[in-house]
N, C-alpha and C positions, 0 to 999 in steps of 0.2 A: 688774544684771539679775536678776530673779527671775521664774520661771514657777511658778505654783501650779496644778496640773492635777488634775482628777478625770476618770478614765476609768471608764465604767460600761456595763453590759449584762447579759445573761443569763449565767449560768455556762456555760462552754464556748465563748464568743465570743472568747476570747483577750485580754480586757482586762488580766488580770494579766500576761500575757506581754509585751504592749507597754509596760506600766508598768515592768516589769523591764528591758526593752530600752532604754527611754528613760533610766533611771537608770544603766545600764551605759555607754551611749554618752556621756552627759553627764559621767560621772565620768572616762571616758577622755580627754576634752578639757579636764579640769581644773576642772569645776564641783563644788560641794558638792551632794549629792543626798540625798533621803530617799524611801522607798517604804513605804507603809502600806496593806496589803490589808484588805478587808472582804468577807466572804462571807455570803450568805443561808443559809437552812437546808439548801440542797443545793449541791454543787459544780457539778453540771451541771444547768442549767435554772432554778436559783434566781438571785436577784439577786446580782451581784458588782460590786464597784467598788474602785478603789484611789486613794489620794492620792499624788501625786508632786510633790516640790518640787525645783526645779533653780535654783541661785543661785550668784552669784559672792561672796556674803557668807555668814556663819554662818547656819545654819538653826535657829531656836529651837524649832520644833515640826513634827512630821511631818504634823499634821492641817491640812487645807485648809478654811477657813471660807468664803472668798470667792474662788473660783477665777478665775484670769486666763485659763484655757483649760479647755474641756470636750471630751472625746471621748465621744460618746454613740452606743451601738450599738442601743438599743431604746427604744420609746415610754415605758415606765414610768420609765426613767432620765431621759429628757428632762423628764417631768412632775415628777420629784423634784428635779433639780439646776438647772434653768433659773433658778429664782427666787433662788438663792444666788450666781449668777455675778456677778463684779465688773463695774461699769460699764466698757464697752470690751472686755470679754472676747471671745475667739474661741471659737465653739462649732462643733464638727465633728459633723454629724448624719448618721447612716447613713440616707440617704433611701430606700434599698431596703426598709427595714422600718418606718420612722417615717412615719406618714400625716398629720403636721401640721407646720406651720412654727413656728419660734421666735416667740413672742409679743412679746418685749421688743424695743423699737426701739433701746435703748442698748447692745446687744451685736451683734457681727458673726457672722452665721451662714454656714457653708459646708455646702452640701448635697452629700454625697458618696455616690454609689450603690455603696457598698462591696460588698454582696452580689452585685449585678449584675456588677460588674467581676470579682470573684472567680470567679463562675460562668463568665464568659467565658474566664477563664484556666484553668478546669477543676477548681477546688477551692474550694468555698465557705469552707473553713476559713482561707483567707488574707484574708478580708474585713477582719480586724483590721489587717493590714499595708497594705491599700489606704488605709484611713482614717488610719493612722499616717503613711503617705507624704504625704498631704495636710497633716497637722499639721506634719511636718518642713519641708515646702516653705514654710510660712507663718512658722515660728519660727526656722529656721536655728540651732537649739540645737547640733546636731552635724552634721558633714559626712556625706554618705550613705555614703562608704567606711568610715567608723568604725562607723556603724550596721550595715552589711553584715558587717563583721568580727565585731561583737558578736553578731549573731544566729547567725552560723555557729558561734561558740563556745558560745552558749546551747543551740543544737540538739544539738550534740555528734555523735559518730560514728553513734549509733543512728538519728538523724534527718537525716543528711547529704543524703539524697535530697530533702528538703524545702527545701534552701537556694535552689535555682534558682527555684522558683515563688514563694517568699517575696520574693526579690530583684525578680522581675518585678512582683509585687503592689505592693511599695514604690514602684517607679518609675512604675507606672500611677497610683497615688494622687498622686504628686508632679505628674504631668502634668495632673491635674484642677484645679490651682490656677493662675490667671492672675496673674502678677506685674506 
């Protein structure tokens, strides 16, 4: 089993955080992982994306050329990465901010109103966790309790007050996927 994932959006949307969270959780359950970040000219507001590889085999390169999964938080990222997705890829689109549908018929699109759900929860900054929850529900890479433990560790004591809302956002995202 190998998942080659690109997570992309504007700086500040939390794509690096969910990339790190995925690698930590997958490593906790015994997978080989790699995380490779790429930032635009600005940390906040500029384009940001990361490559994540999760595999039960040796990982030869951290770069993802033909992703099996995409988590896309904004329109420029969809325009940039849709064309390189592997046939059969799963694409998780933040439909709150992206005003178009996936054009390719050979990939599976999931339209997740991540910002809308996060706003309903009271904090737009957890939109990344909403869409990540949908991704987890489709992939079953790591059990939700492992993911929750990992983000609690990642947030640390200074952001312990954010654990509950992140957990709620993760679960709300998972509910958006019909199995």
